[in-house]
PDB file of the backbone (N, CA, C, O) and the ligand in Angstrom, with CONECT records:
HET     ZN  A 101       1
ATOM      1  N   MET A   1     119.520  93.352  95.442  1.00  0.00           N
ATOM      2  CA  MET A   1     119.980  94.318  96.421  1.00  0.00           C
ATOM      3  C   MET A   1     121.214  94.651  95.846  1.00  0.00           C
ATOM      4  O   MET A   1     122.058  94.965  96.685  1.00  0.00           O
ATOM      5  N   THR A   2     121.599  94.683  94.632  1.00  0.00           N
ATOM      6  CA  THR A   2     122.914  94.927  93.827  1.00  0.00           C
ATOM      7  C   THR A   2     122.787  96.048  92.851  1.00  0.00           C
ATOM      8  O   THR A   2     123.524  96.227  91.881  1.00  0.00           O
ATOM      9  N   SER A   3     121.600  96.907  93.275  1.00  0.00           N
ATOM     10  CA  SER A   3     121.377  97.889  92.204  1.00  0.00           C
ATOM     11  C   SER A   3     122.638  98.841  92.143  1.00  0.00           C
ATOM     12  O   SER A   3     123.276  99.228  93.122  1.00  0.00           O
ATOM     13  N   LEU A   4     122.864  99.125  90.924  1.00  0.00           N
ATOM     14  CA  LEU A   4     124.124 100.077  90.723  1.00  0.00           C
ATOM     15  C   LEU A   4     123.754 101.600  90.931  1.00  0.00           C
ATOM     16  O   LEU A   4     124.507 102.470  91.369  1.00  0.00           O
ATOM     17  N   PHE A   5     122.444 101.744  90.527  1.00  0.00           N
ATOM     18  CA  PHE A   5     122.036 103.252  90.499  1.00  0.00           C
ATOM     19  C   PHE A   5     120.720 103.304  91.469  1.00  0.00           C
ATOM     20  O   PHE A   5     119.929 102.378  91.648  1.00  0.00           O
ATOM     21  N   PHE A   6     120.680 104.495  92.004  1.00  0.00           N
ATOM     22  CA  PHE A   6     119.668 105.121  92.895  1.00  0.00           C
ATOM     23  C   PHE A   6     119.082 106.115  92.560  1.00  0.00           C
ATOM     24  O   PHE A   6     119.793 107.075  92.265  1.00  0.00           O
ATOM     25  N   LYS A   7     117.814 106.254  92.485  1.00  0.00           N
ATOM     26  CA  LYS A   7     117.221 107.486  92.458  1.00  0.00           C
ATOM     27  C   LYS A   7     116.868 108.086  93.832  1.00  0.00           C
ATOM     28  O   LYS A   7     116.063 107.673  94.666  1.00  0.00           O
ATOM     29  N   VAL A   8     117.728 109.236  93.858  1.00  0.00           N
ATOM     30  CA  VAL A   8     117.338 109.931  95.386  1.00  0.00           C
ATOM     31  C   VAL A   8     116.714 111.307  95.238  1.00  0.00           C
ATOM     32  O   VAL A   8     116.535 111.950  94.204  1.00  0.00           O
ATOM     33  N   SER A   9     116.413 111.630  96.528  1.00  0.00           N
ATOM     34  CA  SER A   9     115.831 112.938  96.611  1.00  0.00           C
ATOM     35  C   SER A   9     116.605 113.871  97.431  1.00  0.00           C
ATOM     36  O   SER A   9     116.916 113.443  98.542  1.00  0.00           O
ATOM     37  N   CYS A  10     116.979 115.042  97.128  1.00  0.00           N
ATOM     38  CA  CYS A  10     117.639 115.977  97.856  1.00  0.00           C
ATOM     39  C   CYS A  10     116.843 116.305  98.960  1.00  0.00           C
ATOM     40  O   CYS A  10     115.675 116.634  98.754  1.00  0.00           O
ATOM     41  N   ARG A  11     117.354 116.262 100.259  1.00  0.00           N
ATOM     42  CA  ARG A  11     116.778 116.708 101.683  1.00  0.00           C
ATOM     43  C   ARG A  11     116.411 118.480 101.460  1.00  0.00           C
ATOM     44  O   ARG A  11     115.334 119.037 101.674  1.00  0.00           O
ATOM     45  N   ASP A  12     117.435 118.966 101.065  1.00  0.00           N
ATOM     46  CA  ASP A  12     117.154 120.518 101.097  1.00  0.00           C
ATOM     47  C   ASP A  12     116.134 120.910  99.824  1.00  0.00           C
ATOM     48  O   ASP A  12     115.294 121.738 100.176  1.00  0.00           O
ATOM     49  N   CYS A  13     116.054 120.609  98.809  1.00  0.00           N
ATOM     50  CA  CYS A  13     115.150 121.013  97.780  1.00  0.00           C
ATOM     51  C   CYS A  13     114.330 120.233  97.094  1.00  0.00           C
ATOM     52  O   CYS A  13     113.586 120.718  96.240  1.00  0.00           O
ATOM     53  N   SER A  14     114.353 118.691  97.418  1.00  0.00           N
ATOM     54  CA  SER A  14     113.596 117.650  96.977  1.00  0.00           C
ATOM     55  C   SER A  14     113.903 117.465  95.560  1.00  0.00           C
ATOM     56  O   SER A  14     113.089 116.865  94.857  1.00  0.00           O
ATOM     57  N   ALA A  15     114.784 117.830  95.159  1.00  0.00           N
ATOM     58  CA  ALA A  15     115.212 117.482  93.659  1.00  0.00           C
ATOM     59  C   ALA A  15     115.603 116.086  93.530  1.00  0.00           C
ATOM     60  O   ALA A  15     116.292 115.501  94.366  1.00  0.00           O
ATOM     61  N   GLU A  16     115.126 115.547  92.417  1.00  0.00           N
ATOM     62  CA  GLU A  16     115.617 114.011  92.326  1.00  0.00           C
ATOM     63  C   GLU A  16     116.876 113.951  91.299  1.00  0.00           C
ATOM     64  O   GLU A  16     116.946 114.595  90.252  1.00  0.00           O
ATOM     65  N   SER A  17     117.761 113.140  91.750  1.00  0.00           N
ATOM     66  CA  SER A  17     118.982 112.634  90.778  1.00  0.00           C
ATOM     67  C   SER A  17     119.333 111.342  90.824  1.00  0.00           C
ATOM     68  O   SER A  17     119.125 110.639  91.813  1.00  0.00           O
ATOM     69  N   ILE A  18     119.883 110.943  89.773  1.00  0.00           N
ATOM     70  CA  ILE A  18     120.447 109.546  89.596  1.00  0.00           C
ATOM     71  C   ILE A  18     121.947 109.467  90.093  1.00  0.00           C
ATOM     72  O   ILE A  18     122.838 110.174  89.621  1.00  0.00           O
ATOM     73  N   ILE A  19     122.120 108.600  91.023  1.00  0.00           N
ATOM     74  CA  ILE A  19     123.552 108.441  91.529  1.00  0.00           C
ATOM     75  C   ILE A  19     124.005 107.070  91.141  1.00  0.00           C
ATOM     76  O   ILE A  19     123.207 106.160  90.917  1.00  0.00           O
ATOM     77  N   PHE A  20     125.392 106.933  91.062  1.00  0.00           N
ATOM     78  CA  PHE A  20     125.908 105.702  90.989  1.00  0.00           C
ATOM     79  C   PHE A  20     126.340 105.223  92.358  1.00  0.00           C
ATOM     80  O   PHE A  20     126.983 105.910  93.151  1.00  0.00           O
ATOM     81  N   SER A  21     125.868 103.803  92.594  1.00  0.00           N
ATOM     82  CA  SER A  21     126.153 103.356  94.102  1.00  0.00           C
ATOM     83  C   SER A  21     127.595 103.360  94.441  1.00  0.00           C
ATOM     84  O   SER A  21     127.956 103.466  95.613  1.00  0.00           O
ATOM     85  N   LYS A  22     128.412 103.251  93.486  1.00  0.00           N
ATOM     86  CA  LYS A  22     129.806 102.982  93.801  1.00  0.00           C
ATOM     87  C   LYS A  22     130.539 104.324  93.521  1.00  0.00           C
ATOM     88  O   LYS A  22     131.769 104.337  93.468  1.00  0.00           O
ATOM     89  N   ALA A  23     129.857 105.373  93.355  1.00  0.00           N
ATOM     90  CA  ALA A  23     130.419 106.637  93.092  1.00  0.00           C
ATOM     91  C   ALA A  23     131.647 106.847  93.833  1.00  0.00           C
ATOM     92  O   ALA A  23     131.485 106.631  95.034  1.00  0.00           O
ATOM     93  N   THR A  24     132.885 107.217  93.495  1.00  0.00           N
ATOM     94  CA  THR A  24     133.936 107.596  94.107  1.00  0.00           C
ATOM     95  C   THR A  24     134.420 108.945  94.288  1.00  0.00           C
ATOM     96  O   THR A  24     135.497 109.276  94.782  1.00  0.00           O
ATOM     97  N   THR A  25     133.502 109.689  93.833  1.00  0.00           N
ATOM     98  CA  THR A  25     133.629 111.187  94.149  1.00  0.00           C
ATOM     99  C   THR A  25     132.444 111.834  94.706  1.00  0.00           C
ATOM    100  O   THR A  25     131.330 111.412  94.397  1.00  0.00           O
ATOM    101  N   THR A  26     132.596 112.888  95.553  1.00  0.00           N
ATOM    102  CA  THR A  26     131.234 113.587  96.171  1.00  0.00           C
ATOM    103  C   THR A  26     130.395 113.917  95.101  1.00  0.00           C
ATOM    104  O   THR A  26     130.807 114.453  94.072  1.00  0.00           O
ATOM    105  N   ILE A  27     129.262 113.622  95.306  1.00  0.00           N
ATOM    106  CA  ILE A  27     127.946 114.111  94.121  1.00  0.00           C
ATOM    107  C   ILE A  27     127.137 115.227  94.960  1.00  0.00           C
ATOM    108  O   ILE A  27     126.672 115.121  96.095  1.00  0.00           O
ATOM    109  N   ILE A  28     127.104 116.220  94.161  1.00  0.00           N
ATOM    110  CA  ILE A  28     126.208 117.311  94.754  1.00  0.00           C
ATOM    111  C   ILE A  28     125.003 117.289  94.043  1.00  0.00           C
ATOM    112  O   ILE A  28     124.859 116.613  93.024  1.00  0.00           O
ATOM    113  N   CYS A  29     123.964 118.131  94.623  1.00  0.00           N
ATOM    114  CA  CYS A  29     122.734 118.399  94.001  1.00  0.00           C
ATOM    115  C   CYS A  29     123.024 119.508  92.831  1.00  0.00           C
ATOM    116  O   CYS A  29     123.643 120.551  93.042  1.00  0.00           O
ATOM    117  N   THR A  30     122.547 119.168  91.717  1.00  0.00           N
ATOM    118  CA  THR A  30     122.791 120.010  90.632  1.00  0.00           C
ATOM    119  C   THR A  30     121.674 121.234  90.703  1.00  0.00           C
ATOM    120  O   THR A  30     121.740 122.110  89.841  1.00  0.00           O
ATOM    121  N   VAL A  31     120.709 121.295  91.666  1.00  0.00           N
ATOM    122  CA  VAL A  31     119.939 122.324  91.720  1.00  0.00           C
ATOM    123  C   VAL A  31     120.290 123.212  92.882  1.00  0.00           C
ATOM    124  O   VAL A  31     120.200 124.416  92.643  1.00  0.00           O
ATOM    125  N   CYS A  32     120.707 122.835  94.202  1.00  0.00           N
ATOM    126  CA  CYS A  32     121.041 123.715  95.312  1.00  0.00           C
ATOM    127  C   CYS A  32     122.477 123.398  95.633  1.00  0.00           C
ATOM    128  O   CYS A  32     123.026 124.095  96.487  1.00  0.00           O
ATOM    129  N   GLY A  33     123.059 122.562  95.132  1.00  0.00           N
ATOM    130  CA  GLY A  33     124.357 122.457  95.486  1.00  0.00           C
ATOM    131  C   GLY A  33     124.707 121.619  96.732  1.00  0.00           C
ATOM    132  O   GLY A  33     125.904 121.466  96.974  1.00  0.00           O
ATOM    133  N   SER A  34     123.813 121.071  97.529  1.00  0.00           N
ATOM    134  CA  SER A  34     124.023 120.445  98.668  1.00  0.00           C
ATOM    135  C   SER A  34     124.878 119.197  98.449  1.00  0.00           C
ATOM    136  O   SER A  34     124.884 118.731  97.309  1.00  0.00           O
ATOM    137  N   THR A  35     125.611 118.591  99.412  1.00  0.00           N
ATOM    138  CA  THR A  35     126.323 117.279  99.039  1.00  0.00           C
ATOM    139  C   THR A  35     125.315 116.339  99.179  1.00  0.00           C
ATOM    140  O   THR A  35     124.544 116.425 100.135  1.00  0.00           O
ATOM    141  N   LEU A  36     125.191 115.255  98.179  1.00  0.00           N
ATOM    142  CA  LEU A  36     124.325 114.260  98.119  1.00  0.00           C
ATOM    143  C   LEU A  36     124.928 113.124  98.680  1.00  0.00           C
ATOM    144  O   LEU A  36     124.329 112.629  99.635  1.00  0.00           O
ATOM    145  N   THR A  37     126.138 112.507  98.255  1.00  0.00           N
ATOM    146  CA  THR A  37     126.978 111.468  98.726  1.00  0.00           C
ATOM    147  C   THR A  37     128.565 111.783  98.793  1.00  0.00           C
ATOM    148  O   THR A  37     129.128 112.463  97.935  1.00  0.00           O
ATOM    149  N   ASN A  38     129.167 111.260  99.818  1.00  0.00           N
ATOM    150  CA  ASN A  38     130.345 111.121  99.980  1.00  0.00           C
ATOM    151  C   ASN A  38     130.892 109.869  99.525  1.00  0.00           C
ATOM    152  O   ASN A  38     130.164 108.893  99.701  1.00  0.00           O
ATOM    153  N   PRO A  39     132.105 109.659  98.934  1.00  0.00           N
ATOM    154  CA  PRO A  39     132.557 108.381  98.848  1.00  0.00           C
ATOM    155  C   PRO A  39     133.037 107.700 100.102  1.00  0.00           C
ATOM    156  O   PRO A  39     133.579 108.420 100.940  1.00  0.00           O
ATOM    157  N   ALA A  40     132.891 106.160 100.397  1.00  0.00           N
ATOM    158  CA  ALA A  40     133.252 105.694 101.570  1.00  0.00           C
ATOM    159  C   ALA A  40     133.431 104.470 101.211  1.00  0.00           C
ATOM    160  O   ALA A  40     132.452 103.882 100.750  1.00  0.00           O
ATOM    161  N   GLY A  41     134.798 103.712 101.328  1.00  0.00           N
ATOM    162  CA  GLY A  41     134.910 102.326 101.206  1.00  0.00           C
ATOM    163  C   GLY A  41     134.568 101.866  99.882  1.00  0.00           C
ATOM    164  O   GLY A  41     134.071 100.740  99.842  1.00  0.00           O
ATOM    165  N   GLY A  42     134.733 102.538  98.680  1.00  0.00           N
ATOM    166  CA  GLY A  42     134.284 102.107  97.490  1.00  0.00           C
ATOM    167  C   GLY A  42     132.985 101.953  97.133  1.00  0.00           C
ATOM    168  O   GLY A  42     132.665 101.250  96.175  1.00  0.00           O
ATOM    169  N   LYS A  43     132.029 102.671  97.958  1.00  0.00           N
ATOM    170  CA  LYS A  43     130.605 102.911  97.484  1.00  0.00           C
ATOM    171  C   LYS A  43     130.250 104.419  97.936  1.00  0.00           C
ATOM    172  O   LYS A  43     130.878 105.113  98.736  1.00  0.00           O
ATOM    173  N   ALA A  44     129.280 104.692  97.339  1.00  0.00           N
ATOM    174  CA  ALA A  44     128.472 106.067  97.773  1.00  0.00           C
ATOM    175  C   ALA A  44     127.989 106.136  99.142  1.00  0.00           C
ATOM    176  O   ALA A  44     127.166 105.277  99.459  1.00  0.00           O
ATOM    177  N   GLN A  45     128.391 107.116 100.148  1.00  0.00           N
ATOM    178  CA  GLN A  45     127.446 107.131 101.336  1.00  0.00           C
ATOM    179  C   GLN A  45     126.546 108.065 101.366  1.00  0.00           C
ATOM    180  O   GLN A  45     126.966 109.211 101.532  1.00  0.00           O
ATOM    181  N   LEU A  46     125.248 107.878 101.233  1.00  0.00           N
ATOM    182  CA  LEU A  46     124.365 109.022 101.182  1.00  0.00           C
ATOM    183  C   LEU A  46     124.410 109.837 102.536  1.00  0.00           C
ATOM    184  O   LEU A  46     124.337 109.323 103.652  1.00  0.00           O
ATOM    185  N   VAL A  47     124.538 111.166 102.271  1.00  0.00           N
ATOM    186  CA  VAL A  47     124.649 111.924 103.333  1.00  0.00           C
ATOM    187  C   VAL A  47     123.525 113.098 103.355  1.00  0.00           C
ATOM    188  O   VAL A  47     123.045 113.390 104.451  1.00  0.00           O
ATOM    189  N   GLY A  48     123.152 113.681 102.364  1.00  0.00           N
ATOM    190  CA  GLY A  48     122.139 114.475 102.294  1.00  0.00           C
ATOM    191  C   GLY A  48     120.743 114.290 101.081  1.00  0.00           C
ATOM    192  O   GLY A  48     120.169 115.241 100.550  1.00  0.00           O
ATOM    193  N   CYS A  49     120.479 113.063 100.888  1.00  0.00           N
ATOM    194  CA  CYS A  49     119.447 112.613 100.232  1.00  0.00           C
ATOM    195  C   CYS A  49     118.816 111.370 100.685  1.00  0.00           C
ATOM    196  O   CYS A  49     119.403 110.575 101.420  1.00  0.00           O
ATOM    197  N   ASP A  50     117.706 111.211 100.279  1.00  0.00           N
ATOM    198  CA  ASP A  50     117.138 109.819 100.644  1.00  0.00           C
ATOM    199  C   ASP A  50     116.838 109.162  99.232  1.00  0.00           C
ATOM    200  O   ASP A  50     116.583 109.863  98.253  1.00  0.00           O
ATOM    201  N   VAL A  51     116.885 107.720  99.181  1.00  0.00           N
ATOM    202  CA  VAL A  51     116.733 106.914  98.025  1.00  0.00           C
ATOM    203  C   VAL A  51     115.142 106.903  97.956  1.00  0.00           C
ATOM    204  O   VAL A  51     114.361 106.625  98.865  1.00  0.00           O
ATOM    205  N   VAL A  52     114.848 107.295  96.580  1.00  0.00           N
ATOM    206  CA  VAL A  52     113.394 107.326  96.124  1.00  0.00           C
ATOM    207  C   VAL A  52     113.136 105.806  95.647  1.00  0.00           C
ATOM    208  O   VAL A  52     112.135 105.226  96.067  1.00  0.00           O
ATOM    209  N   GLU A  53     113.978 105.195  94.824  1.00  0.00           N
ATOM    210  CA  GLU A  53     113.932 103.990  94.296  1.00  0.00           C
ATOM    211  C   GLU A  53     115.411 103.394  93.897  1.00  0.00           C
ATOM    212  O   GLU A  53     116.381 104.106  93.634  1.00  0.00           O
ATOM    213  N   ALA A  54     115.407 102.168  93.900  1.00  0.00           N
ATOM    214  CA  ALA A  54     116.823 101.644  93.279  1.00  0.00           C
ATOM    215  C   ALA A  54     116.566 101.374  91.847  1.00  0.00           C
ATOM    216  O   ALA A  54     115.435 101.012  91.522  1.00  0.00           O
ATOM    217  N   LEU A  55     117.459 101.507  90.990  1.00  0.00           N
ATOM    218  CA  LEU A  55     117.296 101.265  89.564  1.00  0.00           C
ATOM    219  C   LEU A  55     118.136  99.973  89.010  1.00  0.00           C
ATOM    220  O   LEU A  55     119.213  99.691  89.535  1.00  0.00           O
ATOM    221  N   GLU A  56     117.672  99.297  88.067  1.00  0.00           N
ATOM    222  CA  GLU A  56     118.464  98.087  87.613  1.00  0.00           C
ATOM    223  C   GLU A  56     119.678  98.661  86.969  1.00  0.00           C
ATOM    224  O   GLU A  56     120.533  97.917  86.491  1.00  0.00           O
TER     225      GLU A  56
HETATM  226 ZN    ZN A 101     119.089 120.097  96.392  1.00  0.00          ZN2+
END
């Protein structure tokens, strides 16, 4: 349960993105521009996406 990267699916357009779990910047969907994660306490808080799978 310490995966550093997650494959996520945008809730708005279903595009898949790879995100860093400790991202300290806002990550947006490269397809529709929706916010996927916001930085929160040193880790990424998922706000507009769902995790598809955790990557090693
Ligand atoms: Zn999107």
